[in-house]
N, C-alpha and C positions, 0 to 999 in steps of 0.2 A: 506495500499498502502506501502509494506516497507521502512523505511529511512535507510541513510547512518548514522554512529555516527556523523561523520559535519553535515549533515545535520541538527539530533536532537538536535544539538549544539544551529545551528540557531536556532530554533523555538525557544528555551529556551531563549539565551541568547542577541538577537539582538531586541535591546528595546531602542536606544541610537538615536540622530538628524539623523549620517550618520550610515549606515548597507550596507557593503561591503564583497560582492563572490570575490576570481578572484584566478588563479592560470590555472588550465590545464584543455585542453579541451575537451568535454567527462566527468567530471568528477562530473556533479551533479549540475550544480550553478542553471542554468535557469530552471530548472526541477523540482526546489522546490519552485522558484517562481510563474510560472502557475499554478502548481497545488493547492501551499497552501498560499503564502505570500500575492500575490495579491487581492486576493477576499478577507483576513481577513484584510488591512491595509483599502480597502476601506469602508469594511463594518461598521468597528470601527469608520470610522469619516464620515458616513453617514449625512448628513442634516447639518452638521457643516460650517461653510464659510469656504472662500477659495477654489481652483482650485485643482483637481485631474491632475496630469500631467502623461505621458505617452514619454521617451525619449531615443531614438538611433541612431546611423547614420543617419538612414533617417527612414521617415514612412514607404516606403516597406519592410527596414529593420526590423521592428516592425510588421508590417504583418505577414511578414516570422516567426520569432524568438517567439514572443511573443500572440500575438491574435489569430493566424488560430491553434496552438494548444489549446490555453485555449476555441477556440469558437470549438474545437470537441472535448473538453474534457465536456465543462458545457451545450451547445447548445447555437443557436443563441438567443434565449430569452435571456440569462445574460450575451452573449458575442455578439454585436451586432457589425453591419458590420461600417465599417473606412471612416467614409462621408468626400465628396471635402474637405469642407473646414478642415479637421483636426479630429474633435470629433468621439465618438464612446460610445456606453453608455455600462457601465461593472457592472453588479450587481448593476444595479438601480440608476446610478451614473453618471452623464454626465462628460466624460474624454477629455483632450485637448489633440492630440500627437506631437512630434515638433522633427522635425530634428537637431542634436542636430553636426552635422561635421563640422557647417559650420556657422556663426556667422548669417546669415538671418535668422536662423532658431529662433533666440530668441526674435522676435517680440510678437507674444503669453503670453512670458512671463513680459513684460515688466506693470506695475505698478497694478498687479495681487500678491495674496498672494496667497502661494502654502501649502495646506496644508496636501498634500502627491505626491511623488515626484518617479517613478521607472526608474531607466535606466538602461538598457541595452546596452554593448561594449562601457564603460567610457572611455576605453582610447585610443577610436579613435573620440570621442567628440573633439571641437575646447574650448580649454580653457577658452576663452571669455564666453561662455553659461552656462560653469561648475559656475563661479564667479558672474555671475548676478543670476543663481537660489539660490547661495548660500544668495543670499541679500532678495528674495522672498522668503526663508523658515520663514515666520516674525508670524506662529500662534501656539499657546501654543502644538498645538498637532504634528504640522508640522514634517514630518520623509519622510525622504529618504533608500530607498533601491535598492542597483545598484551589479552590476556583470563586471568582465571585465577579459580581459587576457593581462598579463605581456606584457611590453614592457622593453627601455632598463633604469635605475636609473638614468637619469635626466628626466625621464618626470615625469611633473608637478603632474598629477592624487599620483605619486609614494609620490611627494615630501607634497603635501594633508596628506594622511596617516601617513607618519612620523609628523604630525605637531602639535600635541597633541589636536584638536581639540574634541568633544564626539561624539566618533570613535567608534564601533564593526567593526573588520577584519580581517575575514577568508583567508588564503592561503590554495587552496583546490591541492593536485597531484594526476595525475591517478590514483594511487592504493587510493584513498579516497573514488572509488564506486568497490564496491569489484561484482558491477550486471553484470559489462559488461564483454562479452565472450572473456574468453583466449586467445584465436586468436587474436581479433582482438587489443587486449592493447599489446600482443607483437610482432604484426606488427608494429604498429604504433610505440612503443620505437625503432625499427630494423629502421623503414624510417627516422627518426629525431636523432638517436645514433652521436653524435661527431659534431654537430653541435649548435649554440645560443638553435635553436628553441626547443632543448630536455630540456634545463633548462626552461625557458616561458614552453612550453604544454603539457611537463611530468610533469616536479618539481614543473610547477606554481610560479617559482622566477621570479625576476625582473632580467635579463641578460642582460648585454652588446653586442651588435654584437661581434664576434669572429671578428678577423680581423677589426677591423673600424680602420681609420687613427686616429680619432677624439676622447680624452678621457674626454679632458677640459671642463668644462664650461668657457666662456670666461665669465669677468665681465659685468655690463651694467652700463650704467649711462642715466639719462634724460635729458639730456642736448642738444635736437633735433637741434641746434643751428649749432654743430659742423659737422654736415652733409653739414652745408651750400655751395655751390658751388663745390658739390660733383659728381659724374657718379650716371649714375643706368644701369642696367643689368639687362634683360629683357628673361628668356626662357620659351619660347610658347608652351601651349598645345591644340592641333587639333584634340583631339576626342583621346580616349582611356580611360586608367587608369593614364596619366599622368599628372602631375599640371604643371599650370603657376604660375612660382614663380620670382618675381622682387626683385632686391639687390639693395638698394642704399649705396654709399659706398664713404667715403674722407679720401683720407691720409693726416698725419698730423705729422708729423720727419717719428720715426719709430713706428708709431702708424695709423692705422685704425680703422675708425669709421663706423660701419656696420647697416644698419637694413632691415631685410629680409621679405618679407610679400610671402605666398604661398595659392594657390590657387587650389580645383581640380574640374577645369573650364575650360572650351576653353577660350581662350585668348579674344575674340570678347567678350565676354559677361564682362570681369574684366576692358575691354581697360578704362574705367569714373575712378575706383578706381585705376589703377595703371597714371591714369592721376591726378587725387588728389594727391596724394601721390607725386609726384616728385616735383607739385608745392609748396606743403607743407613745402617739406622740404629744395627748390630750388635745386634741381638736375638735372642732364641733359650735355650733352644728351643722349636716351637713345639708350646703343648698342643691338643690337640683328641678330642670326645669317640669313641670307638668304638663306644657302644651299638646306633648305627645302621646301621653301615657295617664292623660288624666289627674296625674296627682299619684298613681299606683305605685309608682318608686317613695317616694316621700312615705307612703304608711308600710310599707314593705317594711324600713330601713326601722322606721317606730316601733314596728313589731318584733323587730330583732332588738330592741332595747336601745337605737342607735340614734341622738338625739339627729330629726330630721325638717328641713322649712322647704317644703316648694314653693315655685315662685313661675311668673305667668314671663315669658323670654319677648320682649316686644322691640329689640335693637337688634338692625341689621350684625349681623356676624362678622364680614370682614371687617365692615367699622366698628366693630367692640372691640375686637383683635387692634386693628389699626390704632385707636385710640388707646382703648386702657392699658395693655403688655406693651405696646409700644411706650408711651406714655411712663411706664414703670422698668423696663426689658434691664436700665444701664443702671438701674437699684436695688436691681433681684440678686441675693445670694443664695447659691441652690443648698440645701441639707444634702451630705455625702448620702449615695442608697438611691438617687431620682433614677428612674431608670433610663435609658442611655437611648430607647427608644421615645419614651416621652420628648425629651429633649433634641433629637436629630425632626421629629413632626414637626416642632416650633421653628428650629431654623432654617426645615427645608418650607415653611410657608408662604403660600403664594395665593393673589387671589384665586389663582386654578389650582393648588394643589387636590389632589385626590383625596386627603383625610386631613381633619382637620379638629381633632377631637381635644389633645392635645394643649392647643395655642387655644382654643376655644375653653376648655375649664378654665386653664391659668390667664387668660383675659376676664373672664365672671369673677372668678377671685378677686385679682385688684379692681375690678370695678365695684367691689365691694368694701376693699380695703382704702380703694381711694374717697367714697364718700363717707367711709368710718369718720366718725368723727369724738365720739365719746369713747372712755376707757373700757375696752371688750372684755368680760370673765366668761372664760368655758364654761357649758353647761357641765362641762364633766368632773369642775371643779366642786359641785353639788350631788356628784356620784356616787 
């Protein structure tokens, strides 16, 4: 099979602890992995101590992006079926699969040594999963291969790639794959030209969203007590691609201390975590819109013993974010532990953004604190 020059370079030089291919879509990154890299790495470590792990946004995406094309190439004898418990037999080795978008996926890694890990769509992972994986790569032969599509330059993966760790990293542009049909590449360029996606998906560069309202990453504090007696705001998802965003915030003079969580899940499935976070930082009540659910969420939170206050939203979302969150953004200090995905969604926010749950929640909290004049006492003080 013919290989591109970038692919040949990867096979020659990708011998570090961390090996990454990032860049344009359809540039040949993943193709090389299921044809050559994954089979070779697994066979080299067969019989040695430690786990072999495949990580992706979810197990279904691993099946679609990696296992199905490998099975078609090598047959079911070498690439088995994905079992219910998340294991699959690859080239004579029992392997684990992990969904890395949410921290719930990391249970399989706890307490284990990893001799080989493969990562698909790494920029879409939860940072906590990646941090745990780093601590599990404790064998002399431990090795990681991963692919990603670039996002903004504030992303945690971008910071890791600049960290000076034992990393081999390649950047792929669309032109690095000369085997694509010219008509397809020209159509793709035309569709993305003039947008930030051209930089990311055609040139393969890390690039901030054009028109982004927030370009500064706020400073961070480890002192969670600065949130005590603050308020909470919950932007709820009831299905689809939306996320559930929780913002805890406390204004002290001209500074707002803020902590954010983002779950790609229905609000009912994360209510226990919402309750735990509010109690941990003594923040309340939880403010939530009642426009869509007619007050269901506020009632459900109160039923759980969480102080909650429903309100009717009358302000345009973009104007609210552009007014209150932008006004306070240079005066915000993040409390350590804030979800990187929560921060990234704010930093990537534009009027055309596909997802706005985190900036909407943060802006709503800033609006409440902007208007609050009298000293505020949390209802948790009375619990």
